[in-house]
Residue frames relative to the residue before (quaternion, step in Angstrom):
aa qw qx qy qz dx dy dz
X 1.0000 0.0000 0.0000 0.0000 0.00 0.00 0.00
X 0.4011 -0.6958 0.5407 0.2504 3.52 -1.12 0.77
X 0.6683 -0.4920 0.3676 0.4197 3.59 -1.33 0.25
X 0.6210 0.5475 -0.3320 0.4520 3.59 1.05 -0.73
X 0.6621 0.5023 -0.3045 0.4654 3.57 1.03 -0.76
X 0.5926 0.5379 -0.3627 0.4775 3.61 1.17 -0.52
X 0.6624 0.4738 -0.3151 0.4873 3.62 1.00 -0.73
X 0.6255 0.5010 -0.3625 0.4757 3.63 1.03 -0.59
X 0.6281 0.5096 -0.3431 0.4776 3.63 1.01 -0.69
X 0.6127 0.5342 -0.3396 0.4731 3.59 1.05 -0.75
X 0.6760 0.4864 -0.3062 0.4611 3.58 0.87 -0.89
X 0.6195 0.5232 -0.3355 0.4795 3.60 1.05 -0.77
X 0.6619 0.4984 -0.3252 0.4559 3.63 0.88 -0.80
X 0.6635 0.5040 -0.3043 0.4618 3.58 0.90 -0.87
X 0.6797 0.4493 -0.3002 0.4959 3.59 0.89 -0.89
X 0.6184 0.5375 -0.3680 0.4395 3.64 1.03 -0.62
X 0.6475 0.4905 -0.3257 0.4839 3.58 0.94 -0.79
X 0.6473 0.5178 -0.3148 0.4624 3.55 0.97 -0.86
X 0.6605 0.4959 -0.3269 0.4593 3.59 0.98 -0.80
X 0.6506 0.5201 -0.3288 0.4451 3.57 0.93 -0.81
X 0.7054 0.4531 -0.2954 0.4580 3.58 0.78 -0.91
X 0.6277 0.5279 -0.3380 0.4616 3.57 1.08 -0.70
X 0.6568 0.5097 -0.3008 0.4672 3.57 0.95 -0.83
X 0.7296 0.4358 -0.2541 0.4618 3.57 0.94 -0.86
X 0.8328 0.2249 -0.0744 0.5003 3.59 0.92 -0.87
X 0.4268 -0.6928 0.4742 0.3362 3.62 1.19 -0.36
X 0.6988 0.4157 -0.2553 0.5231 3.54 1.21 0.34
X 0.2003 -0.7498 0.6162 0.1340 3.62 -0.97 0.78
X 0.3838 -0.7817 0.4287 0.2407 3.62 -0.41 1.16
X 0.5421 -0.6353 0.4476 0.3197 3.56 -1.11 0.75
X 0.5876 0.5758 -0.3928 0.4109 3.63 0.99 -0.63
X 0.6519 0.4972 -0.3102 0.4812 3.58 1.10 -0.72
X 0.7496 0.4295 -0.2344 0.4457 3.61 0.63 -1.10
X 0.7367 0.3946 -0.2389 0.4944 3.57 0.66 -1.09
X 0.6132 0.5371 -0.3600 0.4537 3.62 1.05 -0.64
X 0.6661 0.4807 -0.2954 0.4877 3.60 0.98 -0.85
X 0.6432 0.5324 -0.3171 0.4497 3.56 0.98 -0.82
X 0.6875 0.4721 -0.2684 0.4821 3.58 1.04 -0.77
X 0.7159 0.4571 -0.2621 0.4581 3.60 0.96 -0.87
X 0.5737 0.6363 -0.3998 0.3258 3.64 0.96 -0.70
X 0.6994 0.4579 -0.3121 0.4514 3.66 0.73 -0.90
X 0.6262 0.5252 -0.3349 0.4689 3.53 1.10 -0.77
X 0.6544 0.5067 -0.3272 0.4560 3.60 0.90 -0.85
X 0.6466 0.5146 -0.3155 0.4663 3.59 0.97 -0.83
X 0.6174 0.5468 -0.3250 0.4629 3.57 1.06 -0.84
X 0.7292 0.4248 -0.2524 0.4735 3.66 0.73 -0.99
X 0.6216 0.5208 -0.3509 0.4682 3.58 0.99 -0.63
X 0.6643 0.4739 -0.3068 0.4898 3.61 0.96 -0.82
X 0.6439 0.5282 -0.3331 0.4422 3.64 0.95 -0.79
X 0.8096 0.3317 -0.1488 0.4608 3.60 0.81 -0.98
X 0.8216 0.3090 -0.1220 0.4633 3.62 1.03 -0.65
X 0.7713 0.2827 -0.1749 0.5427 3.60 1.13 -0.37
X 0.5508 -0.5895 0.4935 0.3249 3.48 -1.43 -0.03
X 0.4829 0.6643 -0.4393 0.3640 3.58 1.27 0.00
X 0.5133 -0.6074 0.4891 0.3584 3.61 -0.99 0.64
X 0.5194 -0.6848 0.4181 0.2941 3.64 -0.78 0.95
X 0.6347 0.5100 -0.3372 0.4727 3.60 1.00 -0.75
X 0.6226 0.5246 -0.3375 0.4725 3.61 1.04 -0.76
X 0.6471 0.5127 -0.3379 0.4519 3.65 0.87 -0.83
X 0.6692 0.4908 -0.2847 0.4799 3.59 0.90 -0.93
X 0.6318 0.5368 -0.3126 0.4636 3.57 1.08 -0.78
X 0.6398 0.5133 -0.3232 0.4720 3.60 0.99 -0.78
X 0.6297 0.5311 -0.3365 0.4562 3.55 1.02 -0.76
X 0.6839 0.4787 -0.2880 0.4692 3.56 0.94 -0.85
X 0.6452 0.5310 -0.2980 0.4615 3.54 1.04 -0.88
X 0.6490 0.5006 -0.3051 0.4849 3.59 1.04 -0.80
X 0.6184 0.5324 -0.3456 0.4634 3.59 1.02 -0.78
X 0.6638 0.5029 -0.3071 0.4607 3.61 0.89 -0.92
X 0.7001 0.4886 -0.2850 0.4358 3.57 0.84 -0.94
X 0.6646 0.4768 -0.2966 0.4929 3.55 1.04 -0.78
X 0.7098 0.4860 -0.2654 0.4354 3.56 1.02 -0.75
X 0.4895 0.7056 -0.4211 0.2919 3.59 1.18 -0.36
X 0.7159 0.4366 -0.2601 0.4787 3.60 0.65 -1.03
X 0.6615 0.4902 -0.3358 0.4576 3.67 0.86 -0.75
X 0.6163 0.5295 -0.3691 0.4511 3.62 1.02 -0.64
X 0.6434 0.5210 -0.3135 0.4652 3.54 0.96 -0.87
X 0.6590 0.5038 -0.2898 0.4774 3.60 0.98 -0.87
X 0.6292 0.5397 -0.3222 0.4571 3.52 1.06 -0.80
X 0.6764 0.5056 -0.2828 0.4548 3.55 0.96 -0.95
X 0.6609 0.4755 -0.2757 0.5111 3.56 1.27 -0.52
X 0.5014 -0.6627 0.4154 0.3700 3.63 1.30 -0.12
X 0.4555 0.7179 -0.4283 0.3063 3.63 1.20 0.27
X 0.7767 0.0855 -0.0494 0.6221 3.66 1.09 -0.62
X 0.5281 -0.6345 0.4845 0.2893 3.51 -1.37 0.37
X 0.6792 -0.5215 0.3496 0.3801 3.56 -1.30 0.44
X 0.6343 0.5438 -0.3443 0.4283 3.61 0.99 -0.70
X 0.6091 0.5319 -0.3315 0.4860 3.54 1.12 -0.66
X 0.6388 0.5269 -0.3208 0.4598 3.59 0.93 -0.87
X 0.6803 0.5013 -0.2675 0.4629 3.54 0.90 -1.05
X 0.6646 0.5100 -0.3046 0.4533 3.58 0.95 -0.81
X 0.6610 0.4817 -0.2987 0.4917 3.58 1.00 -0.83
X 0.6499 0.5074 -0.3184 0.4678 3.61 0.99 -0.73
X 0.6466 0.4962 -0.3123 0.4880 3.62 1.01 -0.80
X 0.6096 0.5264 -0.3550 0.4746 3.61 1.05 -0.68
X 0.6527 0.5100 -0.3181 0.4611 3.58 0.89 -0.79
X 0.6644 0.5051 -0.3029 0.4601 3.57 0.98 -0.83
X 0.6468 0.5032 -0.3226 0.4737 3.56 0.99 -0.83
X 0.6817 0.4932 -0.3035 0.4473 3.63 0.84 -0.89
X 0.0714 -0.8268 0.5473 0.1081 3.61 0.96 -0.91
X 0.5904 0.5020 -0.3555 0.5226 3.54 1.12 0.80
X 0.3936 -0.7646 0.4568 0.2276 3.60 -0.25 1.24
X 0.7082 0.4724 -0.2776 0.4452 3.51 0.77 -1.06
X 0.6875 0.4729 -0.2880 0.4699 3.58 0.85 -0.88
X 0.6562 0.5074 -0.3219 0.4564 3.60 1.01 -0.71
X 0.6696 0.4683 -0.3029 0.4906 3.61 0.93 -0.82
X 0.6270 0.5229 -0.3421 0.4652 3.59 1.03 -0.71
X 0.6544 0.4952 -0.3179 0.4748 3.61 0.91 -0.81
X 0.6430 0.5188 -0.3198 0.4638 3.58 1.05 -0.70
X 0.6284 0.5133 -0.3201 0.4890 3.60 1.04 -0.78
X 0.6664 0.4812 -0.3179 0.4725 3.58 0.88 -0.83
X 0.6105 0.5277 -0.3560 0.4712 3.60 1.08 -0.63
X 0.6701 0.4771 -0.3339 0.4603 3.66 0.87 -0.67
X 0.6132 0.5226 -0.3284 0.4930 3.57 1.11 -0.74
X 0.6730 0.4618 -0.3130 0.4856 3.66 0.81 -0.88
X 0.6476 0.5172 -0.3438 0.4415 3.63 0.95 -0.65
X 0.6263 0.5145 -0.3323 0.4823 3.56 1.09 -0.67
X 0.6562 0.5058 -0.3037 0.4705 3.56 0.96 -0.85
X 0.6384 0.5139 -0.3204 0.4751 3.63 1.00 -0.83
X 0.6527 0.5148 -0.3241 0.4516 3.59 0.96 -0.92
X 0.6593 0.4889 -0.3228 0.4712 3.65 0.85 -0.88
X 0.6896 0.4834 -0.2940 0.4521 3.54 0.80 -0.89
X 0.6679 0.4843 -0.3181 0.4671 3.59 0.96 -0.76
X 0.6710 0.4862 -0.3151 0.4627 3.58 0.94 -0.77
X 0.6357 0.5109 -0.3387 0.4693 3.60 1.03 -0.70
X 0.6393 0.5307 -0.3230 0.4531 3.60 1.02 -0.80
X 0.7246 0.4183 -0.2339 0.4952 3.62 1.06 -0.79
X 0.4836 -0.6923 0.4160 0.3374 3.59 1.31 -0.02
X 0.5742 0.6090 -0.3728 0.4006 3.59 1.18 0.50
X 0.3823 0.7656 -0.4644 0.2284 3.58 1.27 0.05
X 0.6802 0.4873 -0.3116 0.4503 3.64 0.80 -0.88
X 0.6265 0.5238 -0.3388 0.4673 3.61 1.00 -0.76
X 0.6679 0.4960 -0.3032 0.4647 3.58 0.94 -0.86
X 0.6233 0.5237 -0.3487 0.4644 3.62 1.02 -0.70
X 0.6370 0.5195 -0.3227 0.4692 3.59 1.04 -0.80
X 0.6563 0.4956 -0.3029 0.4816 3.59 0.95 -0.87
X 0.6337 0.5212 -0.3314 0.4658 3.59 1.01 -0.70
X 0.6291 0.5294 -0.3197 0.4709 3.54 0.97 -0.79
X 0.6580 0.5077 -0.3076 0.4633 3.56 0.95 -0.85
X 0.6799 0.5000 -0.2895 0.4516 3.56 0.96 -0.93
X 0.6558 0.5231 -0.2957 0.4570 3.57 1.07 -0.80
X 0.7321 0.4193 -0.2133 0.4927 3.53 0.98 -0.92
X 0.4457 0.7235 -0.4355 0.2969 3.61 1.20 -0.32
X 0.7188 0.4214 -0.3082 0.4591 3.68 0.72 -0.82
X 0.6321 0.5599 -0.3302 0.4218 3.61 1.18 -0.30
X 0.6577 0.4827 -0.3011 0.4937 3.63 1.18 -0.37
X 0.6543 -0.5056 0.3966 0.3986 3.59 -1.28 0.45
X 0.6368 -0.5739 0.3591 0.3690 3.58 -1.09 0.71
X 0.6908 0.4873 -0.3113 0.4340 3.62 0.87 -0.77
X 0.7050 0.4312 -0.2720 0.4931 3.63 1.24 -0.23
X 0.4651 0.7021 -0.4284 0.3274 3.56 1.28 0.01
X 0.3252 -0.7279 0.5663 0.2093 3.56 -1.09 0.67
X 0.4645 -0.6441 0.5244 0.3071 3.58 -1.08 0.72
X 0.4204 -0.6684 0.5456 0.2808 3.52 -1.18 0.61
X 0.1221 -0.8149 0.5650 0.0413 3.56 -0.42 1.16
X 0.6330 -0.5351 0.3780 0.4123 3.65 -1.12 0.44
X 0.6030 0.5613 -0.3696 0.4297 3.63 1.09 -0.57
X 0.6387 0.5262 -0.3331 0.4520 3.64 1.15 -0.48
X 0.6577 0.5063 -0.3024 0.4687 3.57 1.20 -0.41
X 0.1972 -0.7564 0.6139 0.1101 3.54 -1.26 0.59
X 0.2960 -0.7657 0.5556 0.1319 3.52 -0.94 1.00
X 0.0194 -0.7731 0.6337 -0.0159 3.56 -1.10 0.80
X 0.3545 -0.6824 0.5856 0.2562 3.56 -1.00 0.83
X 0.2733 -0.8327 0.4726 0.0927 3.51 -0.49 1.33
X 0.4453 0.7192 -0.4408 0.3002 3.65 1.21 -0.26
X 0.6686 0.4777 -0.3238 0.4690 3.67 0.77 -0.89
X 0.6567 0.5014 -0.3345 0.4532 3.63 0.94 -0.68
X 0.6020 0.5365 -0.3584 0.4705 3.59 1.10 -0.58
X 0.6410 0.5165 -0.3091 0.4763 3.54 0.98 -0.87
X 0.6569 0.5057 -0.3068 0.4675 3.58 0.90 -0.92
X 0.6500 0.5092 -0.3115 0.4702 3.61 0.95 -0.81
X 0.6578 0.4924 -0.3283 0.4658 3.60 0.96 -0.78
X 0.6658 0.4870 -0.3084 0.4738 3.60 0.94 -0.82
X 0.6469 0.5178 -0.3219 0.4581 3.59 1.00 -0.74
X 0.6638 0.4906 -0.3040 0.4757 3.58 0.95 -0.79
X 0.6355 0.5135 -0.3342 0.4699 3.57 1.01 -0.76
X 0.6483 0.5103 -0.3204 0.4654 3.54 0.94 -0.89
X 0.6644 0.4783 -0.3231 0.4748 3.67 0.85 -0.85
X 0.6507 0.5285 -0.3386 0.4274 3.63 0.97 -0.60
X 0.8277 0.1894 -0.0627 0.5246 3.58 0.89 -0.98
X 0.2933 0.7534 -0.5384 0.2377 3.62 1.03 0.48
X 0.4795 -0.6335 0.4954 0.3512 3.61 -1.08 0.52
X 0.3848 -0.7542 0.4905 0.2063 3.52 -0.88 0.94
């Protein structure tokens, strides 16, 4: 295994723990996300210093840059109330551990695709898929109708999904795409 693959394995373990705790409790612990986010640049620094020819500051910088790039879209979604803070921190920690912009953003994209698939499957299983599609249509067309005919967005129109398992699925999918046998 290469050094990069060990970091991918570490990201998979962290997202796996985050997925399990999110699925079981609805909460992703800070010790996991913030701890990983703090340790990842340090780990990249020391691995580069002792094991590779890459400058250690550059390795730590890539870790921080990847964390920022992967965390950008989730922060925007968090500010809009679309996802929770634990999901943002888990995705950002994943980016820091990977220290690879392309792989981190790819894992994040796969996570959003997996989250959409989980949401559709969950709603279909609970018999709420058609109602959600109607609510979605109303929300999408709301800005297009005159102000006096617009509907308020109520909590009943929103659907909650625990996103940790989707993040883990996205991480595993991106890792598999990276190192699958050709």
